[in-house]
C-alpha positions in Angstrom: 16.4 66.3 36.2 14.5 65.8 33.0 16.3 62.5 32.6 15.3 61.5 36.2 11.7 62.2 35.6 11.5 60.2 32.4 13.1 57.3 34.2 10.7 57.6 37.1 7.5 57.7 34.6 9.1 54.7 32.9 9.2 52.7 36.1 5.9 53.8 37.1 4.3 52.6 33.8 5.6 49.0 34.8 4.8 49.4 38.6 3.0 52.2 40.1 3.3 52.0 44.0 0.8 54.8 44.6 -2.1 52.9 42.7 -0.7 49.4 43.0 -0.9 49.0 39.3 1.4 46.6 37.2 1.5 47.6 33.5 -1.6 49.7 33.9 -3.8 47.3 35.7 -4.7 46.4 39.2 -4.5 42.8 40.5 -8.0 42.3 40.3 -8.1 43.6 36.7 -5.5 41.0 35.8 -7.2 38.4 37.7 -10.5 38.9 35.6 -8.5 38.9 32.3 -6.7 35.7 33.1 -10.0 34.2 34.2 -11.7 35.3 31.0 -9.0 33.7 28.9 -8.9 30.4 31.0 -12.8 30.1 30.6 -12.5 30.8 26.8 -9.7 28.2 26.2 -11.5 25.8 28.3 -14.5 26.1 26.2 -12.5 26.0 22.9 -10.9 22.7 24.2 -14.3 21.3 25.2 -15.7 22.2 21.9 -12.8 20.5 20.2 -13.1 17.5 22.1 -16.9 17.2 21.6 -16.3 17.6 17.9 -13.7 14.9 17.9 -15.8 12.5 19.8 -18.8 12.9 17.6 -16.8 12.4 14.4 -15.0 9.3 15.9 -18.5 7.8 16.3 -19.0 7.7 12.8 -15.9 5.8 12.1 -15.5 2.0 12.0 -12.2 0.4 13.0 -12.5 -2.3 10.5 -13.9 -0.4 7.4 -13.6 3.2 5.9 -16.6 5.2 6.2 -15.9 6.8 2.9 -14.1 5.1 0.0 -14.6 6.8 -3.1 -11.0 7.6 -4.3 -10.2 4.2 -5.7 -12.1 2.9 -8.6 -9.0 0.9 -10.0 -6.3 -0.6 -7.7 -2.7 0.0 -8.3 -0.1 -2.6 -9.1 3.5 -3.4 -8.0 6.2 -5.8 -8.9 8.7 -7.8 -6.9 11.6 -7.5 -6.9 11.3 -3.8 -7.4 14.9 -2.8 -8.2 15.7 0.8 -8.2 13.1 3.0 -9.8 11.5 -0.1 -11.1 14.4 -1.1 -13.0 16.1 -4.5 -12.9 19.4 -4.9 -14.5 22.1 -7.8 -14.1 24.6 -9.7 -15.7 24.1 -13.5 -15.9 27.6 -14.5 -15.2 28.0 -12.4 -12.2 26.2 -13.8 -9.1 26.6 -10.6 -7.0 24.6 -8.6 -9.6 21.4 -10.6 -9.3 21.6 -12.3 -5.7 20.0 -9.3 -4.2 16.8 -9.9 -6.4 16.7 -13.6 -5.3 17.0 -12.5 -1.7 14.2 -10.0 -2.0 11.9 -12.7 -3.6 12.8 -15.2 -0.8 11.9 -12.4 1.9 8.6 -11.5 -0.1 7.5 -14.9 -0.4 8.4 -16.4 2.9 4.9 -15.7 4.3 3.4 -17.6 1.3 5.2 -20.9 2.4 3.0 -23.8 2.1 3.1 -24.9 5.7 2.5 -21.3 6.9 -0.6 -21.0 4.7 -1.9 -24.4 5.6 -1.6 -23.3 9.5 -3.0 -19.9 9.2 -5.6 -19.9 6.4 -8.6 -21.7 5.4 -8.7 -24.0 2.0 -11.6 -22.0 0.2 -13.7 -23.2 -2.7 -12.2 -21.7 -5.8 -13.7 -19.6 -8.6 -16.2 -17.9 -6.3 -16.1 -15.0 -3.9 -15.6 -15.8 -0.4 -18.3 -13.6 1.1 -18.3 -13.4 5.0 -21.2 -11.1 6.0 -21.8 -9.9 9.5 -24.9 -11.3 11.3 -26.8 -8.0 12.2 -24.9 -6.4 14.9 -22.8 -9.4 15.7 -19.6 -8.8 14.0 -17.9 -11.6 12.1 -14.3 -10.9 13.2 -11.7 -12.0 12.8 -12.6 -13.1 9.3 -11.0 -16.2 7.5 -8.5 -15.9 4.8 -8.0 -18.1 1.9 -4.8 -20.1 1.2 -2.1 -18.7 -1.3 0.5 -21.2 -1.4 3.9 -20.2 -2.9 3.8 -23.6 -4.7 1.0 -22.3 -7.1 3.5 -19.9 -8.6 5.4 -23.2 -9.8 8.6 -22.3 -11.6 8.8 -18.9 -10.0 8.1 -20.3 -6.4 11.4 -20.7 -5.4 10.7 -24.3 -4.6 12.1 -26.0 -7.8 14.4 -23.2 -8.8 16.0 -21.4 -5.9 17.2 -18.7 -8.0 14.0 -17.8 -9.8 15.7 -18.1 -13.3 18.2 -15.3 -12.7 21.1 -17.5 -13.1 19.8 -18.6 -16.4 18.7 -15.1 -17.8 15.0 -16.1 -17.4 14.0 -14.1 -14.5 10.8 -14.2 -12.7 8.9 -11.0 -11.8 6.0 -11.3 -9.2 2.9 -8.9 -9.7 0.6 -7.8 -6.8 -2.4 -5.9 -7.0 -2.9 -3.5 -4.3 -5.5 -4.2 -1.6 -8.9 -2.5 -1.7 -11.4 -3.1 0.9 -14.6 -4.5 -0.5 -13.3 -4.8 -3.9 -15.3 -7.3 -6.3 -12.9 -7.2 -9.3 -15.1 -9.2 -11.7 -18.7 -9.9 -12.8 -20.2 -13.4 -14.1 -17.3 -15.2 -12.3 -14.7 -14.3 -14.8 -11.5 -14.0 -12.8 -9.4 -10.9 -13.4 -6.0 -11.6 -15.3 -2.6 -10.0 -15.9 -1.4 -9.3 -19.5 2.3 -8.1 -20.1 3.7 -6.7 -23.1 6.6 -4.4 -24.5 6.3 -0.8 -24.7 7.2 1.6 -27.6 9.9 -0.2 -29.9 10.9 -3.2 -27.8 8.1 -5.6 -29.0 10.8 -7.6 -30.7 13.0 -7.8 -27.6 10.5 -9.0 -25.3 10.3 -12.8 -26.4 8.0 -15.4 -24.9 6.4 -15.1 -21.3 5.0 -17.7 -19.1 2.3 -16.9 -16.4 1.8 -18.6 -12.9 -0.8 -19.5 -12.1 -1.7 -20.4 -15.8 -3.2 -17.3 -17.7 -1.9 -14.9 -15.0 -5.3 -15.1 -13.1 -6.4 -13.8 -9.7 -8.9 -16.4 -8.4 -12.1 -14.8 -7.0 -11.9 -16.7 -3.8 -9.3 -14.0 -2.6 -12.0 -11.4 -2.6 -13.4 -9.3 -1.2 -10.8 -7.9 1.2 -12.2 -6.8 4.6 -9.3 -4.9 6.0 -6.1 -5.7 8.0 -7.9 -5.7 11.3 -10.7 -8.0 10.1 -8.4 -10.3 8.2 -5.3 -10.4 10.0 -4.0 -13.3 8.0 -5.0 -12.2 4.6 -2.5 -13.1 1.8 -3.2 -11.3 -1.3 -2.9 -13.4 -4.4 0.1 -13.2 -6.7 1.0 -13.7 -10.4 4.5 -14.5 -11.5 5.8 -13.8 -15.0 8.7 -15.7 -16.3 10.8 -14.1 -19.2 11.8 -17.0 -21.3 14.1 -15.6 -23.9 14.2 -12.0 -23.5 16.8 -10.1 -25.8 20.1 -9.8 -23.8 22.3 -6.6 -23.4 19.4 -4.2 -24.3 17.0 -2.1 -22.2 13.3 -3.7 -22.6 10.4 -1.6 -21.2 7.7 -3.8 -20.1 3.9 -2.8 -19.2 1.8 -5.2 -17.2 -1.9 -4.5 -16.6 -4.9 -6.0 -15.1 -7.9 -7.0 -17.2 -11.3 -7.5 -15.5 -14.9 -6.7 -16.7 -15.5 -5.0 -13.2 -12.5 -2.9 -12.9 -12.3 0.2 -15.1 -9.0 1.1 -17.0 -6.7 4.1 -16.4 -8.1 7.4 -17.0 -6.3 10.9 -17.8 -6.3 11.5 -14.3 -4.4 8.6 -13.2 -2.9 6.7 -16.2 -1.1 4.1 -14.2 -3.9 2.8 -12.2 -4.2 -0.8 -12.9 -1.0 -1.1 -14.5 2.7 -1.1 -13.6 5.7 -0.3 -16.0 9.3 -1.6 -15.4 12.6 -2.0 -17.3 14.6 -5.0 -17.8 18.1 -5.3 -18.8 19.7 -8.8 -18.8 23.4 -8.7 -19.6 25.4 -11.8 -20.9 28.9 -12.3 -22.0 28.0 -14.9 -24.4 
């Protein structure tokens, strides 16, 4: 009898037929609770939507509202290799043909015919400023031509192997794009310098830069963003290693030099520079 009484009490705690209560509440009580939570969550959703709407009104599709993290742009090389290590054997084509293919793919948008078709022949040695006219947006903005032929011996036009078959490889350096960056003052173009790290100074040999002196011409700046400059071709600098020591690791560091770009800090020692390792093996 006691067991039947407990079972009956348990059933009535779920559904009480005499008071018509479910889990201790009547239908009207449950209805009021559900109505309260429905109104509460609709209010939260509306508040969230209003907040997002107000925030989105402060954003520009073409330019970031706040841009204070980047004072010095980063740099990267092509081909990158694995972990920025480029190693191959001159006599074995299969060890370096992937680097040649990577450079071909990277430089294909820089073909002279493509640049002439898409981009503008700018006046060199000065910034290409394209201001908006009041509320009238100047979009899309024009972009300056950077023809791969500018890279001369490292363009792949005169030497389709970029020197890799001769043990004189070309490495291409690009400066990361930063919206609104004016990299130099007094019309002095920024330039790239490369050198050996640590104890590898005697192994590096002679370097040749393309364009001459490894400069980034000012006409490619400022960059207005991918949406504003859909055809923008960032400038490149190529370095050709003429007589690097064979069969040894050579650690190389390249950095940007400009009078309007600060150097790396303790917080970011690799800003404005890139380090990589070269090893060119030869059976000779």
